[in-house]
N, C-alpha and C positions, 0 to 999 in steps of 0.2 A: 538485542541482537541488531547489528548494523545490516542494512539491506543495500544492495548495490545495483547499478545498471550493468548491462553487458560490457560496457567499456571500462568497468571497474571503478566508477565514480560513486561515492557515498551519496545515497538519495533518500533514505528513510531510516527510522529507528523503530524497532518493534520491542515494546515492553508489554509482553503478553497480558491480555489480548489486544492492547491498544497499539495503533500504528500512528507514528508522528512524522511530520516532514522534517527535513534537515534544519528547518528554522525553528522546530520545536512545536509546531501547531498540530493538534489532533486532526488526522485526516481519514481515519478508518479503523477497522478492527479485523482480527483474524480468528477464525473458528478453530476448534480443536483438531479439525481435519486439515488445517493449513489453508483453508479458503479465505480470500480477502474480500471484504465488503467496504463500500464507502459509507459516509455518514448518513446517507439517505437509505441505506440498506441494499443498494444495488451491488450485484456481483461484479467484482473487478478481475479476479484471477486467483492464483494460488502462490504460496511461498515455496520456491524450489529449494532443493537441498543445497544449492550453491548460493543461496541468499539473494535471489531475485524474485520479483513479482512477475509472473508469467500468465498468459491467457491464450487460448486458442482464437484464431481469427473468426471462427464461427462459434458463438457461445450458445449452449443449450440452456434454457431456463432452469433455474435451480430453486429448490426450496430454501428459503432464507431462514436460518435459525434466529431466535430472538437475539437482538444485540445486547452486549453487556451494558451495564449502567454507565453513565457518563463518568469519565475519569475525574477524580477529585481535583486534579489540576489539568485543565484542558490544554495546557502548554507546559512543556518540559524544557529543562536546560540540556541542550545537546552537548556531548563532550567536545572539547576543542580539538582533540586528535581522534582519528579513527584507525582501526587496524587495517592492514592490507587486505584487499578483497581476496576471496578464494579463487582458485582456477575455475573458469567458467566452462561448463559443458556446452557442446553445440546442440542446437535443437533443430527440428524440421522447419521448413518455411512457413508452416501454418501456426507457429508459436510466436507470440509477440511479447516483447519486454515492455511491460506497462510503464515502469518508471522512466524508460527512455523514449518510447514511441507514443504513449498515450497518457502522459501525466495528468491530463485534465480529468481523468476518471477519479482521481484522488485529490480532493481539495479541502481546505479548512472549513470549519463551521462558519466563519465569517462570510465566506462566499455562499454557503448554503442559505444563510439568512437573507442575503441580498438577491438570491435567485428569483424570488417572487417579484421583486421590483423590476427585474429585467424582463420578465414574461409579459 
């Protein structure tokens, strides 16, 4: 499933339960309840019905389900063309589009491995 920003730009690819960037890098996973987690297991938000990753400005701690096993291929080939985005619903001011406003919450495993070097 293609995921979009509020502006209608293709931003991520969901091959359940794995979430990939538009470059094809593994950046997170999605639970059966449509909750999105990054590679470190941190809660990111949820997948909306109009194919966006959203979160509330104030996030309550959540119980993190065990992550799926690492995908056989941590990188996928993203299709050259993407379907048109669906019509986007309007949300209240306390809902944030993660892929548009907070993309740093989802990053590839390469960045995760280097994070310890930066600390």
